VOFIMAR-798498 format. One record per residue (C-alpha): chain; residue in three letters; z, y, x; residue number from 1. Coordinates in steps of 0.5 Angstrom, whole numbers, plus 2048, in hexadecimal, padded with zeros to 3 digits. Layout:
N
<rec ch="A" aa="ALA" z="Z" y="Y" x="X" i="NUM"/>
...
# end
This chain:
306
<rec ch="A" aa="UNK" z="800" y="800" x="800" i="1"/>
<rec ch="A" aa="UNK" z="7FE" y="807" x="803" i="2"/>
<rec ch="A" aa="UNK" z="803" y="80C" x="803" i="3"/>
<rec ch="A" aa="UNK" z="7FF" y="810" x="7FE" i="4"/>
<rec ch="A" aa="UNK" z="800" y="80A" x="7F9" i="5"/>
<rec ch="A" aa="UNK" z="807" y="80A" x="7FA" i="6"/>
<rec ch="A" aa="UNK" z="808" y="811" x="7FA" i="7"/>
<rec ch="A" aa="UNK" z="804" y="810" x="7F3" i="8"/>
<rec ch="A" aa="UNK" z="809" y="80B" x="7F1" i="9"/>
<rec ch="A" aa="UNK" z="80F" y="80E" x="7F2" i="10"/>
<rec ch="A" aa="UNK" z="80D" y="814" x="7EE" i="11"/>
<rec ch="A" aa="UNK" z="80B" y="80F" x="7E8" i="12"/>
<rec ch="A" aa="UNK" z="812" y="80C" x="7E8" i="13"/>
<rec ch="A" aa="UNK" z="816" y="813" x="7E9" i="14"/>
<rec ch="A" aa="UNK" z="812" y="815" x="7E3" i="15"/>
<rec ch="A" aa="UNK" z="814" y="80F" x="7DF" i="16"/>
<rec ch="A" aa="UNK" z="81B" y="80F" x="7E0" i="17"/>
<rec ch="A" aa="UNK" z="81B" y="817" x="7DF" i="18"/>
<rec ch="A" aa="UNK" z="818" y="815" x="7D8" i="19"/>
<rec ch="A" aa="UNK" z="81D" y="80F" x="7D7" i="20"/>
<rec ch="A" aa="UNK" z="823" y="814" x="7D8" i="21"/>
<rec ch="A" aa="UNK" z="820" y="819" x="7D3" i="22"/>
<rec ch="A" aa="UNK" z="820" y="815" x="7CE" i="23"/>
<rec ch="A" aa="UNK" z="825" y="811" x="7CF" i="24"/>
<rec ch="A" aa="UNK" z="82C" y="813" x="7CC" i="25"/>
<rec ch="A" aa="UNK" z="831" y="816" x="7D0" i="26"/>
<rec ch="A" aa="UNK" z="835" y="811" x="7D3" i="27"/>
<rec ch="A" aa="UNK" z="83C" y="810" x="7D0" i="28"/>
<rec ch="A" aa="UNK" z="840" y="813" x="7D5" i="29"/>
<rec ch="A" aa="UNK" z="83D" y="819" x="7D4" i="30"/>
<rec ch="A" aa="UNK" z="83F" y="819" x="7CC" i="31"/>
<rec ch="A" aa="UNK" z="846" y="81B" x="7C9" i="32"/>
<rec ch="A" aa="UNK" z="84B" y="815" x="7CB" i="33"/>
<rec ch="A" aa="UNK" z="851" y="812" x="7C7" i="34"/>
<rec ch="A" aa="UNK" z="857" y="815" x="7CA" i="35"/>
<rec ch="A" aa="UNK" z="85D" y="814" x="7C6" i="36"/>
<rec ch="A" aa="UNK" z="863" y="817" x="7C6" i="37"/>
<rec ch="A" aa="UNK" z="86B" y="815" x="7C5" i="38"/>
<rec ch="A" aa="UNK" z="86D" y="818" x="7BE" i="39"/>
<rec ch="A" aa="UNK" z="874" y="818" x="7BB" i="40"/>
<rec ch="A" aa="UNK" z="874" y="812" x="7B7" i="41"/>
<rec ch="A" aa="UNK" z="87C" y="811" x="7B7" i="42"/>
<rec ch="A" aa="UNK" z="87E" y="818" x="7B4" i="43"/>
<rec ch="A" aa="UNK" z="878" y="818" x="7AE" i="44"/>
<rec ch="A" aa="UNK" z="87A" y="818" x="7A7" i="45"/>
<rec ch="A" aa="UNK" z="875" y="815" x="7A3" i="46"/>
<rec ch="A" aa="UNK" z="872" y="81B" x="79E" i="47"/>
<rec ch="A" aa="UNK" z="872" y="819" x="796" i="48"/>
<rec ch="A" aa="UNK" z="86B" y="818" x="794" i="49"/>
<rec ch="A" aa="UNK" z="86C" y="81A" x="78D" i="50"/>
<rec ch="A" aa="UNK" z="86E" y="821" x="78F" i="51"/>
<rec ch="A" aa="UNK" z="86A" y="827" x="793" i="52"/>
<rec ch="A" aa="UNK" z="86B" y="826" x="79B" i="53"/>
<rec ch="A" aa="UNK" z="872" y="82A" x="79C" i="54"/>
<rec ch="A" aa="UNK" z="870" y="82D" x="7A3" i="55"/>
<rec ch="A" aa="UNK" z="86B" y="831" x="7A6" i="56"/>
<rec ch="A" aa="UNK" z="868" y="831" x="7AD" i="57"/>
<rec ch="A" aa="UNK" z="86B" y="835" x="7B2" i="58"/>
<rec ch="A" aa="UNK" z="867" y="83B" x="7B5" i="59"/>
<rec ch="A" aa="UNK" z="869" y="83A" x="7BB" i="60"/>
<rec ch="A" aa="UNK" z="867" y="833" x="7BC" i="61"/>
<rec ch="A" aa="UNK" z="860" y="834" x="7BA" i="62"/>
<rec ch="A" aa="UNK" z="85C" y="834" x="7C1" i="63"/>
<rec ch="A" aa="UNK" z="858" y="839" x="7C4" i="64"/>
<rec ch="A" aa="UNK" z="850" y="83A" x="7C2" i="65"/>
<rec ch="A" aa="UNK" z="852" y="836" x="7BC" i="66"/>
<rec ch="A" aa="UNK" z="852" y="82F" x="7C0" i="67"/>
<rec ch="A" aa="UNK" z="857" y="82C" x="7BC" i="68"/>
<rec ch="A" aa="UNK" z="85E" y="82C" x="7BB" i="69"/>
<rec ch="A" aa="UNK" z="865" y="828" x="7BE" i="70"/>
<rec ch="A" aa="UNK" z="86B" y="828" x="7BB" i="71"/>
<rec ch="A" aa="UNK" z="871" y="822" x="7BC" i="72"/>
<rec ch="A" aa="UNK" z="86D" y="81E" x="7B5" i="73"/>
<rec ch="A" aa="UNK" z="866" y="820" x="7B6" i="74"/>
<rec ch="A" aa="UNK" z="861" y="821" x="7BA" i="75"/>
<rec ch="A" aa="UNK" z="85A" y="823" x="7B9" i="76"/>
<rec ch="A" aa="UNK" z="855" y="824" x="7BF" i="77"/>
<rec ch="A" aa="UNK" z="84E" y="827" x="7BE" i="78"/>
<rec ch="A" aa="UNK" z="848" y="826" x="7C3" i="79"/>
<rec ch="A" aa="UNK" z="840" y="827" x="7C2" i="80"/>
<rec ch="A" aa="UNK" z="83A" y="823" x="7C5" i="81"/>
<rec ch="A" aa="UNK" z="833" y="824" x="7C4" i="82"/>
<rec ch="A" aa="UNK" z="82F" y="81D" x="7C3" i="83"/>
<rec ch="A" aa="UNK" z="829" y="81B" x="7BF" i="84"/>
<rec ch="A" aa="UNK" z="827" y="823" x="7C0" i="85"/>
<rec ch="A" aa="UNK" z="82D" y="824" x="7BB" i="86"/>
<rec ch="A" aa="UNK" z="833" y="827" x="7BC" i="87"/>
<rec ch="A" aa="UNK" z="839" y="823" x="7BA" i="88"/>
<rec ch="A" aa="UNK" z="841" y="824" x="7BA" i="89"/>
<rec ch="A" aa="UNK" z="846" y="81E" x="7BB" i="90"/>
<rec ch="A" aa="UNK" z="84C" y="81F" x="7B9" i="91"/>
<rec ch="A" aa="UNK" z="852" y="81B" x="7BB" i="92"/>
<rec ch="A" aa="UNK" z="859" y="81B" x="7B6" i="93"/>
<rec ch="A" aa="UNK" z="85F" y="817" x="7B7" i="94"/>
<rec ch="A" aa="UNK" z="865" y="817" x="7B2" i="95"/>
<rec ch="A" aa="UNK" z="86C" y="815" x="7B3" i="96"/>
<rec ch="A" aa="UNK" z="86D" y="812" x="7AC" i="97"/>
<rec ch="A" aa="UNK" z="867" y="810" x="7A7" i="98"/>
<rec ch="A" aa="UNK" z="869" y="815" x="7A1" i="99"/>
<rec ch="A" aa="UNK" z="866" y="81B" x="7A6" i="100"/>
<rec ch="A" aa="UNK" z="85F" y="818" x="7A4" i="101"/>
<rec ch="A" aa="UNK" z="85E" y="81A" x="79D" i="102"/>
<rec ch="A" aa="UNK" z="859" y="81C" x="798" i="103"/>
<rec ch="A" aa="UNK" z="858" y="822" x="793" i="104"/>
<rec ch="A" aa="UNK" z="853" y="823" x="78D" i="105"/>
<rec ch="A" aa="UNK" z="852" y="82B" x="78B" i="106"/>
<rec ch="A" aa="UNK" z="854" y="829" x="784" i="107"/>
<rec ch="A" aa="UNK" z="857" y="823" x="780" i="108"/>
<rec ch="A" aa="UNK" z="852" y="81D" x="77F" i="109"/>
<rec ch="A" aa="UNK" z="84D" y="81D" x="77B" i="110"/>
<rec ch="A" aa="UNK" z="84B" y="824" x="77D" i="111"/>
<rec ch="A" aa="UNK" z="845" y="826" x="780" i="112"/>
<rec ch="A" aa="UNK" z="847" y="82D" x="782" i="113"/>
<rec ch="A" aa="UNK" z="846" y="82E" x="78A" i="114"/>
<rec ch="A" aa="UNK" z="848" y="833" x="78F" i="115"/>
<rec ch="A" aa="UNK" z="847" y="834" x="797" i="116"/>
<rec ch="A" aa="UNK" z="84C" y="82F" x="79B" i="117"/>
<rec ch="A" aa="UNK" z="84F" y="835" x="79E" i="118"/>
<rec ch="A" aa="UNK" z="852" y="837" x="798" i="119"/>
<rec ch="A" aa="UNK" z="854" y="830" x="796" i="120"/>
<rec ch="A" aa="UNK" z="857" y="82F" x="79D" i="121"/>
<rec ch="A" aa="UNK" z="85B" y="835" x="79D" i="122"/>
<rec ch="A" aa="UNK" z="85E" y="833" x="796" i="123"/>
<rec ch="A" aa="UNK" z="861" y="82D" x="799" i="124"/>
<rec ch="A" aa="UNK" z="863" y="830" x="7A0" i="125"/>
<rec ch="A" aa="UNK" z="85E" y="82B" x="7A3" i="126"/>
<rec ch="A" aa="UNK" z="85D" y="82C" x="7AB" i="127"/>
<rec ch="A" aa="UNK" z="857" y="828" x="7AB" i="128"/>
<rec ch="A" aa="UNK" z="852" y="827" x="7A5" i="129"/>
<rec ch="A" aa="UNK" z="84C" y="824" x="7A4" i="130"/>
<rec ch="A" aa="UNK" z="847" y="823" x="79E" i="131"/>
<rec ch="A" aa="UNK" z="848" y="81C" x="79A" i="132"/>
<rec ch="A" aa="UNK" z="844" y="818" x="796" i="133"/>
<rec ch="A" aa="UNK" z="843" y="81C" x="790" i="134"/>
<rec ch="A" aa="UNK" z="843" y="817" x="78B" i="135"/>
<rec ch="A" aa="UNK" z="844" y="81B" x="785" i="136"/>
<rec ch="A" aa="UNK" z="83C" y="81B" x="785" i="137"/>
<rec ch="A" aa="UNK" z="83C" y="815" x="784" i="138"/>
<rec ch="A" aa="UNK" z="83E" y="80F" x="77F" i="139"/>
<rec ch="A" aa="UNK" z="83F" y="809" x="784" i="140"/>
<rec ch="A" aa="UNK" z="844" y="808" x="788" i="141"/>
<rec ch="A" aa="UNK" z="84B" y="806" x="789" i="142"/>
<rec ch="A" aa="UNK" z="84F" y="80C" x="78A" i="143"/>
<rec ch="A" aa="UNK" z="856" y="80C" x="78D" i="144"/>
<rec ch="A" aa="UNK" z="859" y="813" x="78F" i="145"/>
<rec ch="A" aa="UNK" z="860" y="814" x="792" i="146"/>
<rec ch="A" aa="UNK" z="862" y="80D" x="78F" i="147"/>
<rec ch="A" aa="UNK" z="860" y="80F" x="788" i="148"/>
<rec ch="A" aa="UNK" z="85A" y="80B" x="785" i="149"/>
<rec ch="A" aa="UNK" z="855" y="810" x="782" i="150"/>
<rec ch="A" aa="UNK" z="84F" y="80B" x="781" i="151"/>
<rec ch="A" aa="UNK" z="84E" y="803" x="780" i="152"/>
<rec ch="A" aa="UNK" z="847" y="803" x="77F" i="153"/>
<rec ch="A" aa="UNK" z="845" y="7FE" x="784" i="154"/>
<rec ch="A" aa="UNK" z="83E" y="7FF" x="788" i="155"/>
<rec ch="A" aa="UNK" z="83A" y="7FA" x="78D" i="156"/>
<rec ch="A" aa="UNK" z="835" y="800" x="78F" i="157"/>
<rec ch="A" aa="UNK" z="83A" y="804" x="793" i="158"/>
<rec ch="A" aa="UNK" z="83E" y="802" x="799" i="159"/>
<rec ch="A" aa="UNK" z="846" y="803" x="797" i="160"/>
<rec ch="A" aa="UNK" z="84B" y="806" x="79C" i="161"/>
<rec ch="A" aa="UNK" z="852" y="804" x="79B" i="162"/>
<rec ch="A" aa="UNK" z="858" y="807" x="79F" i="163"/>
<rec ch="A" aa="UNK" z="85E" y="803" x="79E" i="164"/>
<rec ch="A" aa="UNK" z="865" y="806" x="79E" i="165"/>
<rec ch="A" aa="UNK" z="866" y="805" x="7A6" i="166"/>
<rec ch="A" aa="UNK" z="860" y="809" x="7A7" i="167"/>
<rec ch="A" aa="UNK" z="85B" y="803" x="7A9" i="168"/>
<rec ch="A" aa="UNK" z="854" y="804" x="7A7" i="169"/>
<rec ch="A" aa="UNK" z="850" y="7FE" x="7A3" i="170"/>
<rec ch="A" aa="UNK" z="849" y="7FE" x="7A1" i="171"/>
<rec ch="A" aa="UNK" z="846" y="7FA" x="79B" i="172"/>
<rec ch="A" aa="UNK" z="83F" y="7F8" x="79B" i="173"/>
<rec ch="A" aa="UNK" z="83C" y="7F7" x="794" i="174"/>
<rec ch="A" aa="UNK" z="843" y="7F8" x="791" i="175"/>
<rec ch="A" aa="UNK" z="843" y="7F5" x="78A" i="176"/>
<rec ch="A" aa="UNK" z="849" y="7F3" x="786" i="177"/>
<rec ch="A" aa="UNK" z="84B" y="7ED" x="78A" i="178"/>
<rec ch="A" aa="UNK" z="84B" y="7F0" x="791" i="179"/>
<rec ch="A" aa="UNK" z="84F" y="7F6" x="78F" i="180"/>
<rec ch="A" aa="UNK" z="854" y="7F2" x="78B" i="181"/>
<rec ch="A" aa="UNK" z="855" y="7EC" x="790" i="182"/>
<rec ch="A" aa="UNK" z="858" y="7F2" x="795" i="183"/>
<rec ch="A" aa="UNK" z="85F" y="7F1" x="794" i="184"/>
<rec ch="A" aa="UNK" z="861" y="7F7" x="799" i="185"/>
<rec ch="A" aa="UNK" z="863" y="7FE" x="796" i="186"/>
<rec ch="A" aa="UNK" z="85E" y="803" x="796" i="187"/>
<rec ch="A" aa="UNK" z="85F" y="80B" x="796" i="188"/>
<rec ch="A" aa="UNK" z="858" y="80D" x="796" i="189"/>
<rec ch="A" aa="UNK" z="851" y="80A" x="794" i="190"/>
<rec ch="A" aa="UNK" z="84B" y="80D" x="795" i="191"/>
<rec ch="A" aa="UNK" z="844" y="80B" x="792" i="192"/>
<rec ch="A" aa="UNK" z="83E" y="80D" x="796" i="193"/>
<rec ch="A" aa="UNK" z="83D" y="80A" x="79D" i="194"/>
<rec ch="A" aa="UNK" z="839" y="807" x="7A0" i="195"/>
<rec ch="A" aa="UNK" z="83E" y="804" x="7A5" i="196"/>
<rec ch="A" aa="UNK" z="83B" y="805" x="7AC" i="197"/>
<rec ch="A" aa="UNK" z="841" y="801" x="7B0" i="198"/>
<rec ch="A" aa="UNK" z="844" y="7FB" x="7AD" i="199"/>
<rec ch="A" aa="UNK" z="84A" y="7F8" x="7B1" i="200"/>
<rec ch="A" aa="UNK" z="846" y="7FA" x="7B8" i="201"/>
<rec ch="A" aa="UNK" z="840" y="7F7" x="7B5" i="202"/>
<rec ch="A" aa="UNK" z="839" y="7FC" x="7B5" i="203"/>
<rec ch="A" aa="UNK" z="836" y="7FB" x="7AE" i="204"/>
<rec ch="A" aa="UNK" z="82E" y="7FC" x="7AD" i="205"/>
<rec ch="A" aa="UNK" z="82D" y="7FB" x="7A6" i="206"/>
<rec ch="A" aa="UNK" z="82D" y="802" x="7A2" i="207"/>
<rec ch="A" aa="UNK" z="82A" y="801" x="79B" i="208"/>
<rec ch="A" aa="UNK" z="82D" y="807" x="797" i="209"/>
<rec ch="A" aa="UNK" z="827" y="80C" x="797" i="210"/>
<rec ch="A" aa="UNK" z="82C" y="811" x="794" i="211"/>
<rec ch="A" aa="UNK" z="82F" y="811" x="79B" i="212"/>
<rec ch="A" aa="UNK" z="828" y="813" x="79E" i="213"/>
<rec ch="A" aa="UNK" z="829" y="80E" x="7A4" i="214"/>
<rec ch="A" aa="UNK" z="822" y="810" x="7A7" i="215"/>
<rec ch="A" aa="UNK" z="823" y="817" x="7A6" i="216"/>
<rec ch="A" aa="UNK" z="825" y="81C" x="7AC" i="217"/>
<rec ch="A" aa="UNK" z="82A" y="81F" x="7A8" i="218"/>
<rec ch="A" aa="UNK" z="832" y="822" x="7A9" i="219"/>
<rec ch="A" aa="UNK" z="837" y="81C" x="7A9" i="220"/>
<rec ch="A" aa="UNK" z="83E" y="81C" x="7A9" i="221"/>
<rec ch="A" aa="UNK" z="841" y="815" x="7AA" i="222"/>
<rec ch="A" aa="UNK" z="849" y="813" x="7AA" i="223"/>
<rec ch="A" aa="UNK" z="84B" y="80F" x="7B0" i="224"/>
<rec ch="A" aa="UNK" z="851" y="80A" x="7B2" i="225"/>
<rec ch="A" aa="UNK" z="852" y="809" x="7B9" i="226"/>
<rec ch="A" aa="UNK" z="859" y="806" x="7B9" i="227"/>
<rec ch="A" aa="UNK" z="85F" y="805" x="7B4" i="228"/>
<rec ch="A" aa="UNK" z="860" y="80D" x="7B2" i="229"/>
<rec ch="A" aa="UNK" z="85B" y="80F" x="7B7" i="230"/>
<rec ch="A" aa="UNK" z="855" y="812" x="7B4" i="231"/>
<rec ch="A" aa="UNK" z="84E" y="815" x="7B6" i="232"/>
<rec ch="A" aa="UNK" z="849" y="819" x="7B2" i="233"/>
<rec ch="A" aa="UNK" z="842" y="81A" x="7B3" i="234"/>
<rec ch="A" aa="UNK" z="83E" y="821" x="7B1" i="235"/>
<rec ch="A" aa="UNK" z="837" y="821" x="7B2" i="236"/>
<rec ch="A" aa="UNK" z="834" y="828" x="7B1" i="237"/>
<rec ch="A" aa="UNK" z="82C" y="828" x="7AE" i="238"/>
<rec ch="A" aa="UNK" z="826" y="82B" x="7AD" i="239"/>
<rec ch="A" aa="UNK" z="828" y="831" x="7AA" i="240"/>
<rec ch="A" aa="UNK" z="82C" y="833" x="7B0" i="241"/>
<rec ch="A" aa="UNK" z="829" y="835" x="7B7" i="242"/>
<rec ch="A" aa="UNK" z="828" y="830" x="7BC" i="243"/>
<rec ch="A" aa="UNK" z="829" y="82A" x="7B7" i="244"/>
<rec ch="A" aa="UNK" z="825" y="825" x="7B4" i="245"/>
<rec ch="A" aa="UNK" z="82A" y="821" x="7B1" i="246"/>
<rec ch="A" aa="UNK" z="82C" y="819" x="7B1" i="247"/>
<rec ch="A" aa="UNK" z="829" y="814" x="7AE" i="248"/>
<rec ch="A" aa="UNK" z="82E" y="80E" x="7AC" i="249"/>
<rec ch="A" aa="UNK" z="82C" y="80A" x="7B1" i="250"/>
<rec ch="A" aa="UNK" z="82D" y="80F" x="7B7" i="251"/>
<rec ch="A" aa="UNK" z="834" y="811" x="7B4" i="252"/>
<rec ch="A" aa="UNK" z="836" y="80A" x="7B5" i="253"/>
<rec ch="A" aa="UNK" z="833" y="809" x="7BC" i="254"/>
<rec ch="A" aa="UNK" z="837" y="80F" x="7BE" i="255"/>
<rec ch="A" aa="UNK" z="83E" y="80C" x="7BA" i="256"/>
<rec ch="A" aa="UNK" z="83C" y="805" x="7BD" i="257"/>
<rec ch="A" aa="UNK" z="83C" y="808" x="7C5" i="258"/>
<rec ch="A" aa="UNK" z="842" y="80C" x="7C3" i="259"/>
<rec ch="A" aa="UNK" z="846" y="806" x="7C2" i="260"/>
<rec ch="A" aa="UNK" z="848" y="807" x="7BA" i="261"/>
<rec ch="A" aa="UNK" z="84B" y="801" x="7B6" i="262"/>
<rec ch="A" aa="UNK" z="849" y="803" x="7AF" i="263"/>
<rec ch="A" aa="UNK" z="845" y="809" x="7AE" i="264"/>
<rec ch="A" aa="UNK" z="843" y="80B" x="7A6" i="265"/>
<rec ch="A" aa="UNK" z="83E" y="810" x="7A5" i="266"/>
<rec ch="A" aa="UNK" z="840" y="815" x="79F" i="267"/>
<rec ch="A" aa="UNK" z="83C" y="81B" x="79C" i="268"/>
<rec ch="A" aa="UNK" z="837" y="81F" x="7A0" i="269"/>
<rec ch="A" aa="UNK" z="832" y="824" x="7A0" i="270"/>
<rec ch="A" aa="UNK" z="834" y="82B" x="79F" i="271"/>
<rec ch="A" aa="UNK" z="83A" y="828" x="79C" i="272"/>
<rec ch="A" aa="UNK" z="83D" y="827" x="7A3" i="273"/>
<rec ch="A" aa="UNK" z="843" y="82A" x="7A4" i="274"/>
<rec ch="A" aa="UNK" z="847" y="82A" x="7AB" i="275"/>
<rec ch="A" aa="UNK" z="84E" y="82E" x="7A9" i="276"/>
<rec ch="A" aa="UNK" z="853" y="830" x="7AE" i="277"/>
<rec ch="A" aa="UNK" z="859" y="835" x="7AC" i="278"/>
<rec ch="A" aa="UNK" z="855" y="837" x="7A6" i="279"/>
<rec ch="A" aa="UNK" z="84E" y="839" x="7A9" i="280"/>
<rec ch="A" aa="UNK" z="847" y="835" x="7AA" i="281"/>
<rec ch="A" aa="UNK" z="846" y="833" x="7B1" i="282"/>
<rec ch="A" aa="UNK" z="83F" y="830" x="7AF" i="283"/>
<rec ch="A" aa="UNK" z="83A" y="834" x="7AD" i="284"/>
<rec ch="A" aa="UNK" z="83E" y="83A" x="7AB" i="285"/>
<rec ch="A" aa="UNK" z="839" y="83E" x="7A7" i="286"/>
<rec ch="A" aa="UNK" z="837" y="838" x="7A3" i="287"/>
<rec ch="A" aa="UNK" z="83B" y="837" x="79D" i="288"/>
<rec ch="A" aa="UNK" z="83A" y="832" x="797" i="289"/>
<rec ch="A" aa="UNK" z="840" y="831" x="792" i="290"/>
<rec ch="A" aa="UNK" z="843" y="82A" x="792" i="291"/>
<rec ch="A" aa="UNK" z="848" y="826" x="78E" i="292"/>
<rec ch="A" aa="UNK" z="84D" y="822" x="792" i="293"/>
<rec ch="A" aa="UNK" z="84F" y="822" x="799" i="294"/>
<rec ch="A" aa="UNK" z="853" y="81E" x="79E" i="295"/>
<rec ch="A" aa="UNK" z="858" y="821" x="7A2" i="296"/>
<rec ch="A" aa="UNK" z="85D" y="821" x="7A8" i="297"/>
<rec ch="A" aa="UNK" z="864" y="824" x="7A8" i="298"/>
<rec ch="A" aa="UNK" z="86A" y="825" x="7AC" i="299"/>
<rec ch="A" aa="UNK" z="871" y="821" x="7AB" i="300"/>
<rec ch="A" aa="UNK" z="875" y="826" x="7AF" i="301"/>
<rec ch="A" aa="UNK" z="879" y="82A" x="7AB" i="302"/>
<rec ch="A" aa="UNK" z="878" y="832" x="7AB" i="303"/>
<rec ch="A" aa="UNK" z="87F" y="833" x="7AE" i="304"/>
<rec ch="A" aa="UNK" z="87E" y="82E" x="7B3" i="305"/>
<rec ch="A" aa="UNK" z="877" y="832" x="7B5" i="306"/>
# end
């Protein structure tokens, strides 16, 4: 082989390597990393689920630049990444007691009245809040909120997310009456939307519900569990935002699988995607649509101890 041919071959190999690096996802080491903190579980009194939360977050506990919150009972850390030509917020949440993970409707069921998520969040003293499953827009689904059963319309078309009294996630595919009745745990919250993207650590690949627009690149909201009382929330921007194309469900599942989540459940997305910290919208702050329900996290630290 002549020197000229060798030089050309090296250039071709370098060009191919460069193209591969550009087209490949960012290495996992460059992404936000799961780094749990130690909370004061022993000193926490469970919060009553049939009442509004008693404590507001301490202003001094919110981190600089809107990056999170930290007190002895609650940790929130928000990080931003860019993947698939899309801005993505990764929010890590840890709570000291399962009653700190709660849900709230804008108005009592079956009202379909909507409001901005930040308004609902302020009303219940939420440190962090996200949109829910907008179940009031459909008649299908077994729905439980804060331990209260609101609806028992069993429907196999939407995956169910059950959150038990220990704060653990259970995702049920094709949740008919037999499957849901067979569950013998105590359920605090049950959602009807989905699909489940990661179930018991296994990535799912069949996303059949067309109402979830599985192949569309759009804003996404995914609620995930890492370990007991430890959660992760993926919030993706979409074409309505600058520098973002949005994610398909396949892209979303790819990211979540590589981040090591154990359970991942897709919630309502598009313009209904809300990530709220301290009563203010973090994602797409200029794009707001009214919603009917939120999932939120509160502190369990009494205000006199703050």
